[in-house]
All heavy atoms as TSV, in Angstrom:
chain	resi	resn	atom	element	x	y	z
A	1	MET	N	N	0.858	-1.167	0.000
A	1	MET	CA	C	0.000	0.000	0.000
A	1	MET	C	C	0.906	1.232	0.000
A	1	MET	O	O	1.779	1.364	0.842
A	1	MET	CB	C	-0.885	-0.031	1.241
A	1	MET	CG	C	-1.885	1.059	1.277
A	1	MET	SD	S	-2.967	1.133	2.727
A	1	MET	CE	C	-3.300	-0.518	3.130
A	2	ASN	N	N	0.678	2.125	-0.939
A	2	ASN	CA	C	1.536	3.303	-1.009
A	2	ASN	C	C	1.063	4.394	-0.043
A	2	ASN	O	O	0.020	4.278	0.602
A	2	ASN	CB	C	1.611	3.826	-2.447
A	2	ASN	CG	C	0.267	4.215	-2.995
A	2	ASN	OD1	O	-0.722	4.237	-2.278
A	2	ASN	ND2	N	0.223	4.515	-4.276
A	3	ASN	N	N	1.850	5.445	0.055
A	3	ASN	CA	C	1.573	6.501	1.037
A	3	ASN	C	C	0.288	7.265	0.737
A	3	ASN	O	O	-0.410	7.685	1.665
A	3	ASN	CB	C	2.743	7.480	1.094
A	3	ASN	CG	C	3.933	6.894	1.818
A	3	ASN	OD1	O	3.777	5.984	2.628
A	3	ASN	ND2	N	5.110	7.411	1.531
A	4	LYS	N	N	-0.027	7.458	-0.543
A	4	LYS	CA	C	-1.230	8.218	-0.892
A	4	LYS	C	C	-2.491	7.476	-0.452
A	4	LYS	O	O	-3.398	8.078	0.121
A	4	LYS	CB	C	-1.262	8.490	-2.388
A	4	LYS	CG	C	-2.399	9.377	-2.810
A	4	LYS	CD	C	-2.317	9.694	-4.286
A	4	LYS	CE	C	-3.475	10.569	-4.699
A	4	LYS	NZ	N	-3.442	10.873	-6.134
A	5	THR	N	N	-2.540	6.175	-0.683
A	5	THR	CA	C	-3.699	5.380	-0.282
A	5	THR	C	C	-3.843	5.365	1.237
A	5	THR	O	O	-4.942	5.515	1.773
A	5	THR	CB	C	-3.557	3.938	-0.805
A	5	THR	OG1	O	-3.332	3.986	-2.211
A	5	THR	CG2	C	-4.788	3.130	-0.513
A	6	ARG	N	N	-2.734	5.202	1.935
A	6	ARG	CA	C	-2.749	5.188	3.395
A	6	ARG	C	C	-3.218	6.538	3.956
A	6	ARG	O	O	-3.992	6.589	4.916
A	6	ARG	CB	C	-1.354	4.864	3.908
A	6	ARG	CG	C	-1.296	4.613	5.384
A	6	ARG	CD	C	0.079	4.211	5.819
A	6	ARG	NE	N	0.567	3.112	5.000
A	6	ARG	CZ	C	1.848	2.820	4.843
A	6	ARG	NH1	N	2.766	3.551	5.429
A	6	ARG	NH2	N	2.210	1.803	4.087
A	7	THR	N	N	-2.791	7.621	3.332
A	7	THR	CA	C	-3.196	8.953	3.782
A	7	THR	C	C	-4.685	9.182	3.545
A	7	THR	O	O	-5.365	9.770	4.386
A	7	THR	CB	C	-2.362	10.020	3.061
A	7	THR	OG1	O	-0.976	9.756	3.263
A	7	THR	CG2	C	-2.681	11.402	3.581
A	8	ILE	N	N	-5.209	8.719	2.439
A	8	ILE	CA	C	-6.643	8.870	2.155
A	8	ILE	C	C	-7.476	8.077	3.148
A	8	ILE	O	O	-8.498	8.563	3.653
A	8	ILE	CB	C	-6.950	8.459	0.696
A	8	ILE	CG1	C	-6.346	9.470	-0.264
A	8	ILE	CG2	C	-8.443	8.341	0.468
A	8	ILE	CD1	C	-6.404	9.071	-1.711
A	9	ILE	N	N	-7.027	6.865	3.474
A	9	ILE	CA	C	-7.757	6.043	4.447
A	9	ILE	C	C	-7.764	6.707	5.820
A	9	ILE	O	O	-8.801	6.768	6.486
A	9	ILE	CB	C	-7.154	4.630	4.517
A	9	ILE	CG1	C	-7.450	3.881	3.226
A	9	ILE	CG2	C	-7.694	3.855	5.711
A	9	ILE	CD1	C	-6.719	2.568	3.101
A	10	THR	N	N	-6.632	7.236	6.256
A	10	THR	CA	C	-6.587	7.888	7.570
A	10	THR	C	C	-7.377	9.196	7.571
A	10	THR	O	O	-7.959	9.560	8.597
A	10	THR	CB	C	-5.140	8.146	8.013
A	10	THR	OG1	O	-4.455	8.898	7.007
A	10	THR	CG2	C	-4.412	6.850	8.277
A	11	LEU	N	N	-7.428	9.881	6.434
A	11	LEU	CA	C	-8.237	11.096	6.342
A	11	LEU	C	C	-9.718	10.775	6.495
A	11	LEU	O	O	-10.437	11.449	7.237
A	11	LEU	CB	C	-7.974	11.803	5.014
A	11	LEU	CG	C	-8.788	13.059	4.727
A	11	LEU	CD1	C	-8.448	14.145	5.721
A	11	LEU	CD2	C	-8.534	13.536	3.317
A	12	VAL	N	N	-10.171	9.739	5.825
A	12	VAL	CA	C	-11.575	9.334	5.926
A	12	VAL	C	C	-11.914	8.887	7.349
A	12	VAL	O	O	-12.958	9.255	7.900
A	12	VAL	CB	C	-11.891	8.224	4.896
A	12	VAL	CG1	C	-13.240	7.607	5.149
A	12	VAL	CG2	C	-11.816	8.781	3.487
A	13	CYS	N	N	-11.017	8.135	7.959
A	13	CYS	CA	C	-11.259	7.684	9.336
A	13	CYS	C	C	-11.278	8.850	10.322
A	13	CYS	O	O	-12.084	8.864	11.252
A	13	CYS	CB	C	-10.206	6.657	9.749
A	13	CYS	SG	S	-10.379	5.100	8.870
A	14	SER	N	N	-10.417	9.824	10.124
A	14	SER	CA	C	-10.421	11.004	10.988
A	14	SER	C	C	-11.723	11.786	10.836
A	14	SER	O	O	-12.280	12.282	11.822
A	14	SER	CB	C	-9.242	11.910	10.658
A	14	SER	OG	O	-8.037	11.287	10.965
A	15	LEU	N	N	-12.216	11.884	9.615
A	15	LEU	CA	C	-13.486	12.566	9.401
A	15	LEU	C	C	-14.645	11.805	10.034
A	15	LEU	O	O	-15.589	12.417	10.552
A	15	LEU	CB	C	-13.730	12.774	7.907
A	15	LEU	CG	C	-12.845	13.820	7.238
A	15	LEU	CD1	C	-13.054	13.812	5.731
A	15	LEU	CD2	C	-13.106	15.192	7.809
A	16	LEU	N	N	-14.578	10.483	10.015
A	16	LEU	CA	C	-15.614	9.680	10.678
A	16	LEU	C	C	-15.593	9.868	12.184
A	16	LEU	O	O	-16.647	9.994	12.824
A	16	LEU	CB	C	-15.451	8.207	10.325
A	16	LEU	CG	C	-15.854	7.800	8.918
A	16	LEU	CD1	C	-15.492	6.343	8.673
A	16	LEU	CD2	C	-17.323	8.026	8.700
A	17	ILE	N	N	-14.412	9.908	12.772
A	17	ILE	CA	C	-14.296	10.142	14.216
A	17	ILE	C	C	-14.837	11.525	14.568
A	17	ILE	O	O	-15.563	11.694	15.547
A	17	ILE	CB	C	-12.837	9.976	14.670
A	17	ILE	CG1	C	-12.421	8.519	14.567
A	17	ILE	CG2	C	-12.633	10.481	16.098
A	17	ILE	CD1	C	-10.947	8.281	14.799
A	18	PHE	N	N	-14.493	12.518	13.752
A	18	PHE	CA	C	-15.000	13.870	13.974
A	18	PHE	C	C	-16.521	13.918	13.862
A	18	PHE	O	O	-17.193	14.544	14.689
A	18	PHE	CB	C	-14.368	14.826	12.950
A	18	PHE	CG	C	-14.934	16.210	12.984
A	18	PHE	CD1	C	-14.638	17.060	14.030
A	18	PHE	CD2	C	-15.758	16.660	11.973
A	18	PHE	CE1	C	-15.158	18.341	14.059
A	18	PHE	CE2	C	-16.285	17.929	11.995
A	18	PHE	CZ	C	-15.977	18.777	13.050
A	19	SER	N	N	-17.069	13.225	12.871
A	19	SER	CA	C	-18.519	13.267	12.680
A	19	SER	C	C	-19.265	12.554	13.808
A	19	SER	O	O	-20.337	12.998	14.209
A	19	SER	CB	C	-18.902	12.683	11.327
A	19	SER	OG	O	-18.568	11.320	11.274
A	20	VAL	N	N	-18.712	11.466	14.336
A	20	VAL	CA	C	-19.352	10.793	15.470
A	20	VAL	C	C	-19.356	11.699	16.701
A	20	VAL	O	O	-20.372	11.800	17.402
A	20	VAL	CB	C	-18.649	9.447	15.774
A	20	VAL	CG1	C	-19.069	8.889	17.118
A	20	VAL	CG2	C	-18.933	8.452	14.681
A	21	GLY	N	N	-18.253	12.367	16.948
A	21	GLY	CA	C	-18.199	13.298	18.069
A	21	GLY	C	C	-19.168	14.453	17.916
A	21	GLY	O	O	-19.877	14.828	18.861
A	22	MET	N	N	-19.230	15.031	16.720
A	22	MET	CA	C	-20.145	16.147	16.502
A	22	MET	C	C	-21.602	15.699	16.539
A	22	MET	O	O	-22.463	16.436	17.026
A	22	MET	CB	C	-19.838	16.823	15.156
A	22	MET	CG	C	-18.554	17.617	15.163
A	22	MET	SD	S	-18.463	18.852	16.474
A	22	MET	CE	C	-19.753	19.948	15.991
A	23	PHE	N	N	-21.871	14.491	16.057
A	23	PHE	CA	C	-23.230	13.960	16.117
A	23	PHE	C	C	-23.697	13.843	17.556
A	23	PHE	O	O	-24.817	14.205	17.897
A	23	PHE	CB	C	-23.280	12.602	15.420
A	23	PHE	CG	C	-24.628	11.951	15.437
A	23	PHE	CD1	C	-25.627	12.400	14.601
A	23	PHE	CD2	C	-24.896	10.904	16.297
A	23	PHE	CE1	C	-26.872	11.808	14.611
A	23	PHE	CE2	C	-26.137	10.303	16.328
A	23	PHE	CZ	C	-27.137	10.758	15.482
A	24	ARG	N	N	-22.820	13.363	18.428
A	24	ARG	CA	C	-23.164	13.226	19.852
A	24	ARG	C	C	-23.346	14.589	20.503
A	24	ARG	O	O	-24.256	14.793	21.299
A	24	ARG	CB	C	-22.084	12.419	20.568
A	24	ARG	CG	C	-22.152	12.440	22.078
A	24	ARG	CD	C	-23.421	11.789	22.587
A	24	ARG	NE	N	-23.382	11.655	24.020
A	24	ARG	CZ	C	-24.095	12.398	24.872
A	24	ARG	NH1	N	-24.900	13.329	24.431
A	24	ARG	NH2	N	-23.998	12.211	26.165
A	25	ILE	N	N	-22.500	15.548	20.157
A	25	ILE	CA	C	-22.602	16.883	20.760
A	25	ILE	C	C	-23.871	17.590	20.313
A	25	ILE	O	O	-24.578	18.194	21.124
A	25	ILE	CB	C	-21.351	17.717	20.402
A	25	ILE	CG1	C	-20.121	17.141	21.103
A	25	ILE	CG2	C	-21.538	19.181	20.800
A	25	ILE	CD1	C	-18.815	17.719	20.612
A	26	ILE	N	N	-24.192	17.514	19.042
A	26	ILE	CA	C	-25.335	18.253	18.502
A	26	ILE	C	C	-26.664	17.609	18.878
A	26	ILE	O	O	-27.586	18.289	19.324
A	26	ILE	CB	C	-25.195	18.398	16.975
A	26	ILE	CG1	C	-24.018	19.314	16.657
A	26	ILE	CG2	C	-26.464	18.944	16.353
A	26	ILE	CD1	C	-23.664	19.380	15.195
A	27	THR	N	N	-26.785	16.294	18.706
A	27	THR	CA	C	-28.092	15.662	18.892
A	27	THR	C	C	-28.310	15.101	20.290
A	27	THR	O	O	-29.454	14.930	20.703
A	27	THR	CB	C	-28.289	14.523	17.892
A	27	THR	OG1	O	-27.303	13.521	18.135
A	27	THR	CG2	C	-28.188	15.012	16.474
A	28	GLU	N	N	-27.253	14.767	20.986
A	28	GLU	CA	C	-27.334	14.161	22.314
A	28	GLU	C	C	-28.193	12.899	22.314
A	28	GLU	O	O	-28.895	12.601	23.264
A	28	GLU	CB	C	-27.848	15.149	23.349
A	28	GLU	CG	C	-26.932	16.335	23.547
A	28	GLU	CD	C	-27.427	17.270	24.637
A	28	GLU	OE1	O	-28.418	16.942	25.299
A	28	GLU	OE2	O	-26.803	18.316	24.805
A	29	SER	N	N	-28.127	12.134	21.210
A	29	SER	CA	C	-28.941	10.924	21.130
A	29	SER	C	C	-28.191	9.675	21.586
A	29	SER	O	O	-28.808	8.682	21.924
A	29	SER	CB	C	-29.440	10.712	19.710
A	29	SER	OG	O	-28.361	10.457	18.860
A	30	LEU	N	N	-26.884	9.708	21.580
A	30	LEU	CA	C	-26.102	8.567	22.050
A	30	LEU	C	C	-25.861	8.725	23.549
A	30	LEU	O	O	-24.834	9.199	23.991
A	30	LEU	CB	C	-24.768	8.482	21.301
A	30	LEU	CG	C	-24.844	8.288	19.801
A	30	LEU	CD1	C	-23.460	8.378	19.189
A	30	LEU	CD2	C	-25.469	6.955	19.479
A	31	ALA	N	N	-26.807	8.306	24.345
A	31	ALA	CA	C	-26.741	8.528	25.789
A	31	ALA	C	C	-25.660	7.689	26.456
A	31	ALA	O	O	-25.210	8.023	27.541
A	31	ALA	CB	C	-28.089	8.218	26.424
A	32	SER	N	N	-25.235	6.602	25.819
A	32	SER	CA	C	-24.220	5.756	26.435
A	32	SER	C	C	-22.824	6.375	26.359
A	32	SER	O	O	-21.952	6.012	27.128
A	32	SER	CB	C	-24.203	4.381	25.766
A	32	SER	OG	O	-23.856	4.525	24.412
A	33	THR	N	N	-22.608	7.321	25.431
A	33	THR	CA	C	-21.315	7.980	25.292
A	33	THR	C	C	-21.313	9.264	26.116
A	33	THR	O	O	-22.147	10.138	25.896
A	33	THR	CB	C	-21.051	8.334	23.819
A	33	THR	OG1	O	-21.198	7.169	23.029
A	33	THR	CG2	C	-19.656	8.894	23.652
A	34	PRO	N	N	-20.386	9.391	27.067
A	34	PRO	CA	C	-20.315	10.638	27.836
A	34	PRO	C	C	-19.976	11.826	26.931
A	34	PRO	O	O	-19.315	11.681	25.898
A	34	PRO	CB	C	-19.186	10.383	28.829
A	34	PRO	CG	C	-19.015	8.915	28.873
A	34	PRO	CD	C	-19.439	8.404	27.542
A	35	LEU	N	N	-20.427	12.994	27.330
A	35	LEU	CA	C	-20.213	14.193	26.529
A	35	LEU	C	C	-18.730	14.545	26.440
A	35	LEU	O	O	-18.261	15.042	25.416
A	35	LEU	CB	C	-21.012	15.353	27.118
A	35	LEU	CG	C	-21.253	16.550	26.230
A	35	LEU	CD1	C	-21.961	16.136	24.954
A	35	LEU	CD2	C	-22.066	17.591	26.952
A	36	PHE	N	N	-17.969	14.251	27.488
A	36	PHE	CA	C	-16.535	14.519	27.485
A	36	PHE	C	C	-15.833	13.723	26.381
A	36	PHE	O	O	-14.968	14.241	25.676
A	36	PHE	CB	C	-15.947	14.170	28.866
A	36	PHE	CG	C	-14.473	14.360	28.953
A	36	PHE	CD1	C	-13.928	15.628	28.952
A	36	PHE	CD2	C	-13.624	13.266	29.034
A	36	PHE	CE1	C	-12.560	15.816	29.031
A	36	PHE	CE2	C	-12.264	13.432	29.111
A	36	PHE	CZ	C	-11.722	14.713	29.107
A	37	ILE	N	N	-16.227	12.480	26.220
A	37	ILE	CA	C	-15.651	11.634	25.173
A	37	ILE	C	C	-16.019	12.166	23.794
A	37	ILE	O	O	-15.214	12.129	22.866
A	37	ILE	CB	C	-16.111	10.174	25.340
A	37	ILE	CG1	C	-15.716	9.622	26.705
A	37	ILE	CG2	C	-15.590	9.297	24.226
A	37	ILE	CD1	C	-14.233	9.594	26.957
A	38	ALA	N	N	-17.219	12.700	23.661
A	38	ALA	CA	C	-17.642	13.267	22.377
A	38	ALA	C	C	-16.781	14.479	22.011
A	38	ALA	O	O	-16.413	14.653	20.845
A	38	ALA	CB	C	-19.107	13.666	22.434
A	39	TYR	N	N	-16.449	15.312	22.997
A	39	TYR	CA	C	-15.563	16.447	22.734
A	39	TYR	C	C	-14.161	15.976	22.344
A	39	TYR	O	O	-13.530	16.558	21.457
A	39	TYR	CB	C	-15.485	17.372	23.945
A	39	TYR	CG	C	-16.686	18.268	24.072
A	39	TYR	CD1	C	-17.533	18.181	25.163
A	39	TYR	CD2	C	-16.974	19.215	23.095
A	39	TYR	CE1	C	-18.644	19.000	25.285
A	39	TYR	CE2	C	-18.069	20.043	23.201
A	39	TYR	CZ	C	-18.902	19.931	24.301
A	39	TYR	OH	O	-19.992	20.744	24.406
A	40	ILE	N	N	-13.677	14.925	22.979
A	40	ILE	CA	C	-12.362	14.381	22.622
A	40	ILE	C	C	-12.385	13.857	21.190
A	40	ILE	O	O	-11.453	14.102	20.418
A	40	ILE	CB	C	-11.939	13.292	23.626
A	40	ILE	CG1	C	-11.620	13.919	24.975
A	40	ILE	CG2	C	-10.737	12.507	23.106
A	40	ILE	CD1	C	-11.295	12.922	26.057
A	41	PHE	N	N	-13.448	13.129	20.827
A	41	PHE	CA	C	-13.576	12.634	19.459
A	41	PHE	C	C	-13.594	13.786	18.457
A	41	PHE	O	O	-12.956	13.712	17.413
A	41	PHE	CB	C	-14.841	11.807	19.294
A	41	PHE	CG	C	-14.730	10.391	19.764
A	41	PHE	CD1	C	-13.579	9.904	20.342
A	41	PHE	CD2	C	-15.804	9.535	19.633
A	41	PHE	CE1	C	-13.485	8.600	20.775
A	41	PHE	CE2	C	-15.723	8.220	20.054
A	41	PHE	CZ	C	-14.556	7.756	20.626
A	42	ALA	N	N	-14.339	14.830	18.753
A	42	ALA	CA	C	-14.458	15.953	17.826
A	42	ALA	C	C	-13.116	16.657	17.639
A	42	ALA	O	O	-12.711	16.954	16.513
A	42	ALA	CB	C	-15.518	16.932	18.315
A	43	VAL	N	N	-12.416	16.901	18.723
A	43	VAL	CA	C	-11.143	17.624	18.639
A	43	VAL	C	C	-10.080	16.781	17.948
A	43	VAL	O	O	-9.393	17.255	17.030
A	43	VAL	CB	C	-10.684	18.065	20.043
A	43	VAL	CG1	C	-9.261	18.582	20.020
A	43	VAL	CG2	C	-11.615	19.124	20.593
A	44	THR	N	N	-9.934	15.529	18.356
A	44	THR	CA	C	-8.897	14.694	17.740
A	44	THR	C	C	-9.220	14.360	16.287
A	44	THR	O	O	-8.312	14.278	15.456
A	44	THR	CB	C	-8.689	13.398	18.536
A	44	THR	OG1	O	-9.927	12.699	18.633
A	44	THR	CG2	C	-8.143	13.682	19.907
A	45	GLY	N	N	-10.494	14.190	15.968
A	45	GLY	CA	C	-10.873	13.951	14.577
A	45	GLY	C	C	-10.573	15.150	13.698
A	45	GLY	O	O	-10.103	15.000	12.572
A	46	LEU	N	N	-10.824	16.339	14.221
A	46	LEU	CA	C	-10.538	17.555	13.459
A	46	LEU	C	C	-9.038	17.728	13.257
A	46	LEU	O	O	-8.590	18.052	12.148
A	46	LEU	CB	C	-11.126	18.773	14.162
A	46	LEU	CG	C	-10.954	20.109	13.451
A	46	LEU	CD1	C	-11.701	20.089	12.123
A	46	LEU	CD2	C	-11.450	21.231	14.327
A	47	ILE	N	N	-8.257	17.508	14.293
A	47	ILE	CA	C	-6.799	17.621	14.180
A	47	ILE	C	C	-6.264	16.606	13.169
A	47	ILE	O	O	-5.430	16.923	12.328
A	47	ILE	CB	C	-6.137	17.439	15.559
A	47	ILE	CG1	C	-6.447	18.640	16.450
A	47	ILE	CG2	C	-4.624	17.257	15.421
A	47	ILE	CD1	C	-6.023	18.455	17.887
A	48	GLY	N	N	-6.758	15.377	13.251
A	48	GLY	CA	C	-6.315	14.351	12.312
A	48	GLY	C	C	-6.704	14.657	10.884
A	48	GLY	O	O	-5.929	14.418	9.954
A	49	ALA	N	N	-7.899	15.174	10.679
A	49	ALA	CA	C	-8.351	15.500	9.323
A	49	ALA	C	C	-7.520	16.633	8.725
A	49	ALA	O	O	-7.137	16.568	7.551
A	49	ALA	CB	C	-9.828	15.870	9.342
A	50	VAL	N	N	-7.227	17.642	9.513
A	50	VAL	CA	C	-6.422	18.760	9.011
A	50	VAL	C	C	-5.003	18.292	8.694
A	50	VAL	O	O	-4.447	18.616	7.638
A	50	VAL	CB	C	-6.417	19.918	10.032
A	50	VAL	CG1	C	-5.388	20.968	9.678
A	50	VAL	CG2	C	-7.805	20.542	10.123
A	51	ALA	N	N	-4.418	17.519	9.604
A	51	ALA	CA	C	-3.043	17.046	9.392
A	51	ALA	C	C	-2.955	16.134	8.175
A	51	ALA	O	O	-2.033	16.268	7.352
A	51	ALA	CB	C	-2.552	16.314	10.634
A	52	ASN	N	N	-3.900	15.226	8.025
A	52	ASN	CA	C	-3.869	14.327	6.868
A	52	ASN	C	C	-4.193	15.056	5.574
A	52	ASN	O	O	-3.695	14.669	4.512
A	52	ASN	CB	C	-4.831	13.159	7.079
A	52	ASN	CG	C	-4.300	12.191	8.090
A	52	ASN	OD1	O	-3.160	11.771	8.004
A	52	ASN	ND2	N	-5.123	11.829	9.052
A	53	GLY	N	N	-5.009	16.084	5.641
A	53	GLY	CA	C	-5.265	16.897	4.451
A	53	GLY	C	C	-4.015	17.619	3.990
A	53	GLY	O	O	-3.741	17.705	2.787
A	54	ILE	N	N	-3.227	18.117	4.928
A	54	ILE	CA	C	-1.972	18.786	4.579
A	54	ILE	C	C	-0.987	17.793	3.973
A	54	ILE	O	O	-0.335	18.080	2.970
A	54	ILE	CB	C	-1.376	19.485	5.820
A	54	ILE	CG1	C	-2.257	20.664	6.221
A	54	ILE	CG2	C	0.051	19.951	5.566
A	54	ILE	CD1	C	-1.895	21.287	7.551
A	55	VAL	N	N	-0.896	16.609	4.574
A	55	VAL	CA	C	0.010	15.580	4.050
A	55	VAL	C	C	-0.424	15.143	2.653
A	55	VAL	O	O	0.414	14.978	1.756
A	55	VAL	CB	C	0.074	14.373	5.019
A	55	VAL	CG1	C	0.784	13.198	4.384
A	55	VAL	CG2	C	0.741	14.769	6.315
A	56	LEU	N	N	-1.723	14.982	2.442
A	56	LEU	CA	C	-2.219	14.580	1.122
A	56	LEU	C	C	-1.940	15.653	0.081
A	56	LEU	O	O	-1.575	15.344	-1.057
A	56	LEU	CB	C	-3.713	14.288	1.193
A	56	LEU	CG	C	-4.364	13.733	-0.060
A	56	LEU	CD1	C	-3.757	12.383	-0.408
A	56	LEU	CD2	C	-5.841	13.614	0.113
A	57	ARG	N	N	-2.085	16.896	0.452
A	57	ARG	CA	C	-1.783	17.983	-0.498
A	57	ARG	C	C	-0.309	17.982	-0.864
A	57	ARG	O	O	0.057	18.220	-2.013
A	57	ARG	CB	C	-2.189	19.320	0.111
A	57	ARG	CG	C	-1.994	20.453	-0.855
A	57	ARG	CD	C	-2.714	21.678	-0.450
A	57	ARG	NE	N	-4.139	21.408	-0.547
A	57	ARG	CZ	C	-5.082	22.188	-0.081
A	57	ARG	NH1	N	-4.738	23.314	0.517
A	57	ARG	NH2	N	-6.343	21.900	-0.203
A	58	LYS	N	N	0.566	17.730	0.123
A	58	LYS	CA	C	2.005	17.667	-0.167
A	58	LYS	C	C	2.337	16.480	-1.063
A	58	LYS	O	O	3.210	16.579	-1.911
A	58	LYS	CB	C	2.804	17.578	1.132
A	58	LYS	CG	C	2.884	18.864	1.876
A	58	LYS	CD	C	3.741	18.723	3.130
A	58	LYS	CE	C	3.778	20.013	3.908
A	58	LYS	NZ	N	4.583	19.879	5.122
A	59	LEU	N	N	1.660	15.359	-0.868
A	59	LEU	CA	C	1.911	14.184	-1.705
A	59	LEU	C	C	1.465	14.418	-3.145
A	59	LEU	O	O	2.082	13.907	-4.073
A	59	LEU	CB	C	1.203	12.961	-1.141
A	59	LEU	CG	C	1.824	12.307	0.086
A	59	LEU	CD1	C	0.919	11.191	0.606
A	59	LEU	CD2	C	3.193	11.766	-0.233
A	60	GLN	N	N	0.390	15.160	-3.345
A	60	GLN	CA	C	-0.105	15.392	-4.697
A	60	GLN	C	C	0.756	16.376	-5.466
A	60	GLN	O	O	0.798	16.332	-6.688
A	60	GLN	CB	C	-1.553	15.855	-4.658
A	60	GLN	CG	C	-2.505	14.757	-4.280
A	60	GLN	CD	C	-3.946	15.204	-4.336
A	60	GLN	OE1	O	-4.241	16.372	-4.509
A	60	GLN	NE2	N	-4.852	14.259	-4.170
A	61	THR	N	N	1.439	17.276	-4.776
A	61	THR	CA	C	2.285	18.230	-5.482
A	61	THR	C	C	3.609	17.611	-5.910
A	61	THR	O	O	4.254	18.097	-6.822
A	61	THR	CB	C	2.563	19.477	-4.608
A	61	THR	OG1	O	3.186	19.066	-3.391
A	61	THR	CG2	C	1.291	20.225	-4.317
A	62	ASN	N	N	4.003	16.531	-5.255
A	62	ASN	CA	C	5.274	15.870	-5.611
A	62	ASN	C	C	5.113	14.932	-6.759
A	62	ASN	O	O	4.236	14.372	-7.136
A	62	ASN	CB	C	5.851	15.115	-4.413
A	62	ASN	CG	C	6.347	16.095	-3.379
A	62	ASN	OD1	O	6.647	17.222	-3.681
A	62	ASN	ND2	N	6.424	15.636	-2.154
């Protein structure tokens, strides 16, 4: 598996983690997940998505 494919997979996974966290924060429908964990998911998912987006952009320019 090359670096571009690996970066795309991690970008998608980071966006999924971010979306699960934001879904819990906005709708409050997942009562089994504490709100603190939802904030952690949202922050780490956003950081991962931004970092992987930057790496993917650098890979495409090379």
